[in-house]
N, C-alpha and C positions, 0 to 999 in steps of 0.2 A: 132429804134426797140428795143434799150439799154434802152433809157429813157423810153418808153413803158412801158417794163419788170419790172423796179424798182417801176413805179407809179404804179403795179399790186402788187407788195411784198408787199408795203406800207399797201395797203388797206387790205391784209389777212394776217398785222403782228396783234398781241396778241393787241398790245395800241392802234393801230387804231379799231379793234373790238370791245375795251373795251369805249372808247369813242362814236363809234358808238351807245353801247347801251345805254350808259348814257344820250345820248340827245334823245334818242326816248322815256324815260320812263320805268318804272316799271309797271309792272300789279298785281295786287293786287285782284281782281275780278273774277271769270268763266264769267260773262259778258262782261268782257274786253277782253277774248280771242277771238283770230281769228277762222272764221269758219273752222273745220277741220271734217273729216271724222274717224278718229281715233287716239290712242294712241299708240304707237308701240315704245315707252322707251326699254323694256324687250327685244321686238324682237332684239334690237339694240345692247343688252349683258348687260346693266345697269341693275346692282343686289346690293342689300343690303340698307346700308346707305347713297349711291350716289342716291336712287331714291327718296330721298329728296333737291338734289342736283340741279338736272336736268331733263327735261321730252322734249319726243317727239312729236310733233302731226302732223300727215301725213292729209295733206291737199287734198290728191288724184294726178294722172297723175304724181308721184313719185315727189312730192314737200312737202317739211317738213318745220317746225317753232322748232327751238331749244330753251325751256324756261332755264332758268338758275340762279340759286344763285349769291347773291355776292361774296360768297367763292371760289365759281367754275368759274368764268366768265373769260375768256380766260385765262385761265389756262390750264397745259396739260394735265387733264380728260375731259373739255369741248374742247379744238382742237384737240383731239385725238377719243373725239366723231363725231366730224364735218367731218377728213378724212374717219373713219368707215362707216358714213353714205355715205358718196360720194362713194365709194367701193362697195359698197349693189347701187350701183344707182340711189341714192335719191338725188336732188338738195336743198339745205338750200337753200331759202327764204331768213328767217329773224331770227335773232337770239337776242330775247327779254329778259329782266333780271326779274325775279318774287321771288313772295314771296316763301320761302320756305314752307310755311303751305301750300300755292294754289299747289306747285308742288307736294306736298305728296300726298296730295288728289288726285291730277288727275292721278297720279301713283297707288293711293292703296297702301302707302307705309305704311299705320300704321296697322298691322293685327287684325280685329276685334276677338274679343274674347281670344285677346294673355294676357297669364300673365300679369297682370297690373306691381309687381316687378322685371318679369325679362328680358322682352324683352322693356322695355321702353328706353334703346338705341335708339331705332330706330326714338325714337323722339328726341333726341337731336341737332340736326341741329333747328328744330321749336321752340325749346325752347332757341337757343341761338339768332334766331334770333328777337323772340319776344322782350326778354330782351333788345337787341341792337336798336331796333327801339324803344320801350317805352323809354329808356334812353337819345337814341337821340332828344325825342321832352320833355324833361323836365317831365316824367310822376313821379309821386310821389307815387302811387299807381297802382297797375297792379291786374285787376280784373280778374277770370275765372270764368263764371257762368253755370255748366251746370244741365241739365234738363234731362225729360225721353226722347226727343227725338232729342235734338238740345243743342249747347253749344256756347259760344261767348268769345270773351277777348277785355276789358273795359278799357281804361287808365283813370285815373284821371290826368288831367291838368290843373297848373292852379285854382285848386276848382272843377274844371267840370270835368263833365265825361265824355266821347266819347266814344262810338262802335268803337273797331279797325276793327273787322274780326270775322266770324262766324266759329266755328269749329265743326267740329262729335264728336257724345257723346266717339267714343273710344281713339281719338285725345286728347282730354280732360281730360281723364281718365290718358293716358300716359306721359301727359304735367306732372300734380298731380303729379303722382308717381314720374315721373324721379328726381323731383326738391327735392321731399323727400328724396327718396330715395338713387340717387347718387352726388348729389349736396349738404346738409346740412350739417354742422359739426356735426359728430357724438353725441357730447354730450348735443349737443343741442334737438334733436330730441324729447320729450314729452311722445311719445313709440316707442318702436324699431322696429315696422318694420307697412308699410305703409297700411292702412286698408280701404277702401270705407265705413265701417259699423261703424267706430267710429264717435262719435257726434263733436270732436273736433281733430286737430292736431296740434301743432306751431313746429315751428324749425329755424336757424339763418343760411344763406348763406352768404358766404364770394363769389364777382362775380369780374370779371374785365372786361371791356368795353371801348371801345372807350380809352385807355390810361389812364384809371381813375380806382379806387378800390370802391366798392361798398358795402353795407350790406343790405342784403334783407332779410327782417321780416316774414316770411310764415304762413299764420292763413288758416287752412280748418277748414271751417262750414257745419253741415247735414243740408238739409233745408227740407221740408217736402216733395218736388217731385224731391230732388236733389241733389246738393253739390256747395258753391262757396269756392273759395281758394281765399284769398286776399295778396297780396306780398308787403309791405311797402321798397320802392328804397332809400336808404341813403347813400350819399356821405361818404366817411372815410377819404377827405384829410383833413390835421391836419393844424390849424391855418391862414389855407386860407379864410376861411372863418366865420370872423368873422364881426357879424354885429353891428350898432349903434340900438338903439331905435328907432332912425328916419327913419332907412333902413327898419324896420320892417313896419310900419307903424305907431307910435303914433304920435300922435300931440304935443305940447312943453310943453303944460299944466300939460298932462300925463307925462311926460319923468321928467319933474321936481317932479312931486310923487314919480314916479318909483326910481329915486334916492336918494329919503328921504330914504323910505324904505329899498333897498338894504344898506343905511349907516349907519342904525339903528345895533347893535350889537344883540339882542336878537329879538325874535319874528317870527312868522310864516307869511311868504309871499306864497300865495297860488294863483293857476292860474286853473281856469275850465272852460272847454267848450267842444265842442264835438270832436272825434275822428277828426284827422287831421287838424286841428285846430289852428296848430303850439306852442302849448303849449313849448316843449320843446322845440325848438327853442331859444322863449324867456327864459327860466328860464337859457339857455347854454348866453344869451347876459347879463342877470341879473349877473353871478356868475361872469363873464369875467370881468364887469363893475367895481364890489367893488373894490373902491379905497385904502382899506386897505387890500386887497389877499394875498400882498407878505409877511405880518405879521399874517395870519392867517394858522391853520391847518382845511383844506378841506375835506370832506369827499362825496362821493355820491354811493348810493344803486339804480340799475333801472334793468330793466326789460324789454329789454337788455339795455345796454349802446346804447346809438343811436349815439352821438355826444362824441367826446373828446373835453373837458373845459380844458383850460390850467390853470394851478397851482389847478387842483382837483384830489385828488385819488379816482379814478371810480371803483366801484363793478358790476361788470355784474351777475345776477341772473336770474336762471330759477322761474318763478312765475309761481304755478298753476293759475286756473279760479276760483278753488273749491277751499274752505276753510276748513283748517283741514288735508290739504294733505301736503307729506314730504317738494317739494317743500317751500312750504309758512312757513311752519317751518323752512325752513333753511335762507328764504330772517330774518325773525324775529329775528332769533339767530346773524346772521351779526350786525344789528341794537344794541343788546346788546352788542356786541364787540365792536362795533364804540364807545357808550358810554362810557367805559373803556378806548378809545385812545386816550384821552386829545383834543377832537373835538373843534373845536371853530362853525363851519356852517356844517349844514347835511343838504344834498338832497335828498329824495326820490323821485323814477320818477312817484309813482300814490299810492293814500292813499285811497286805496278802503274796505277794511273791518277793524272790531271794534279792532283788536288787533294791528293794525299796527296805527292806529288811535290816538289809547289810549299811544302808545309809541310816536307820534308825539308830541302830548299834553304836555307827560312828560318831554322830549325835550327841548321845550319850556320853562317848568313851573321849569326849573333844569335850566336857562338861557344862554340859544342854541338861534340862529338863526336857522331856519327851512325855507325850500324851497320844496314845492311840488305840484303836481296837482289832481286834482279831474275832476268828470264829470257832473256840473250842469246847469240848464240855464241861468243862472243868476249870476250876484256877488253874491248879498243880498242872492240868495238861499243857499250860501255854508253855512250858520252857520245852517240850518235845515240839511243839507247831515251828516256833522260832529256829530250833536247831536244824528241825529237816528244812526250813527257807534261808539255809548260811551260814546260820548265827554259831559261832564255836562254843562248845561247853566250858571253857575257861572265861568265857565273856559272861555269860551266863550266870556263871557264879560269882562272878566279881562282886567284892562289898559294897561298888556305886552302882551296880548296874539297875537292879531291878527297885524302886520305890514299893510299888504293890502291885500284887497281882490281884484280879478283880475277875469273878463270874456272876452274871443276875438273867434271872429272866421277869417276865411280867406275868402277874395271876390276878383274875380279875378278884373284885372284893364285893363281899356282901352286900345285900340292899338290908339296909337293916329294919325297914319296917315289913318286911317278909319273909325274912329269910326264916327256915324250919328249924326245931332243932333233930338234931343228927341221930338221936336214938329214936325219933319216927320215920329216919327215912334210912340210914343206913344198914345193910346187912349187920346180926350180929354174928357172923366171923370178924368184920370191920369193924365195928366197934372194940370187939375184945383185944385185938392188935394196937388198937388206937390206947387202950388204957393199959394192956400188960407190956407190950414190947416197948411201947413210949412213954408209960406213965402220965397219961391226959387223963385231962378229968372230960369224962363225955358230957355231962350238965351242961357244957362251956362250949360245947362243938356246934356250928352250924351248917346246914345246907341248902342250895339257891333252892328258890321257889320257881319250879320252870314258868308258870302263868305269869309269876310278876306281881308289877302293882302299877299305879298311877305314878308313884314317887319315883322307879326306877324304869317308864317306858314297856312296862311288862317283860322285861329281861330278866329277870333277880337279882340282878348287880348293874353297882352305881361308877364302879369306877377300875382301874389296874392299879398294884402297889409291885414295889421291886421284892422277890426274894435273892438274896446274894450270900456267896461268901467272898470274903475278902481274908488277903494273905500276906503279911508284912514279913517277907522274910529273915529269917535270925541267922546267925554262926553256922546252925547243924544245917538248918534248909539250906543254905548256900553252898553248904560241902557236895550234899547229897544230890541238888542240880548237877554241880560241876562233874560230880562221878556219873552221870547219865541214872542216876537211882532216884527216879521222879515220884516212884510208888513208896520207897521210903521216906523223901520230902512229905508226902501225903501224910501217911499214917503217923509220921511225927507231928506234923501238926492237928491232925483229927484228936490225937491223944491227949491235946493239951485244952481242950474242953472242961470246961470246971463247971457248968449250968448243967441242971436240967431243959429237958426239951422243952417244958414251958415256963422258963424263964430268961430273960432278955439278954442277959450275956449273949454274945455271937462268939467269944473266944472259940476258936478250933469248931465252929459248927460250920455244915457243907450248907449249900443256898436249898437242899431238899430241910435239912433240920430247920432253917430260917423259918421255910415255908411251915415245918410243923408246930411252930411257935405261935406263928398268923391262925393254924388253925385254933389253936388251944383259946386265942383269944376270941373266937368266934367270929374272926376277919374274911378269912375264907372258907373255904370248900375243901375237904378232904381228898374229893373225886376230883378236884380241878388241880391239886398237887400232883396225883398219882399220874392225872392225865400230860402232865407237864415234864416229869419225871420217871416215876418207875412205880412198880405196885406196891403198898405197904408190907407185902410177905415178904417179898423180895430184897428189899435195901438193908442192907450190913451197916448195923449199928458197931459202933468202934470206941470200946471205953476209955475213960483216960486212964494214963498210967502214967509214972512217975519220968517227968524229961531227962534227955541226956545232961 
């Protein structure tokens, strides 16, 4: 009898209860809820923020299921609620872990029509859980998309965008408001008060989760029938994430070109690509690789600082998206101050307006090494972009101006444990193109498994890798740039290709063709290559010809 009592006590212990809930798994959607008659959370005296942490479902016949968030599971409030339910004559059939957002939705914990800036503390548990899950899944960007009648959260993981869960409109408003009003560093807010009527808002947030520190870049954008909030999630660890060019995904021939470009004492290194293509990470790697860094004074001006870079004096500036604003004048003023501060190397986070573009050009012409990024469609469209920002063609074609022109994107890397042979997945037409047009061996090509496996957390992919094109201008390319013939410069460069598409030599190969090489090695899915660039059918192959 004594042993039986001890066993019963053990089964009712917090540790046993928590272990049992974790084994059963988490409820994330309404469809996963047990059939129930009503929600009686408030009847049992649960109020306030606790309504986002626990919910009680009445199954009928005095039987209930308790849903609880991770932060409450097997803690005193949860255990006290179980005791209270027993006192009211209810039998707890099951305790289940559930998402905070689902619990709040069940309890209607977010008050419709509440003042967005005043009452958004109700949503704190939802925000914290949302960020916790995003970080645990290695999310780089969290998207909150709100339209007239509904909203949702999406995670970008390893370059792919996944739907996480739906929210009602009111919860979306409260999430956006809470992050901007209660979490942001005050000096980083673009305006003083959160308002859904604004066209755009931005701020920076410092956040801790899972024993790590993160910087969150918050951007609110109004659209025709609602609004989006995009939150870039940046780890803040110093010195623990120094990657080589090879780690990022560059091939050895590209690494050789990058190392030569970095070792030059003057000239512009410019990295282009879309948002979220890893440009800042590549800049960090370049500046930390520089073999002469210990003998140089190096500055960076960024909007804002994303990663700590060893040996660089980094200046974080809030910069407006609109020319002429005071924030932009401050940015330009800092650049002028740096020029008087005896710098060797200068990094400008992004060159996007005529004033900064002219200053970057002046720095190069006065004998400095410059690093920057921009948004273009390819490496060889960069001269046109800078020309339209006001830099003269004669300067762009100067022998000392460009050290290297780079363009890159990020593509998902396939999970080795569950990837599928392309011969079993791709339509025959695509297989024929890969073989006949690009000379690839279909037996070495793989596609992602949509169901995934435990190794890749059921995503089918495990990380991101760079596909890039790197142009080191020679005399002919510089002359074409000076003459305004960027198309001729690109054709001349592409005709310098010597290797087949399944060979690692990247001379004269575009980012698409770098992607083809990784497809040939079974690293990336050809469908992802098409998704990020263009269809295999429409891509124009340029054959090598004698150089001028």
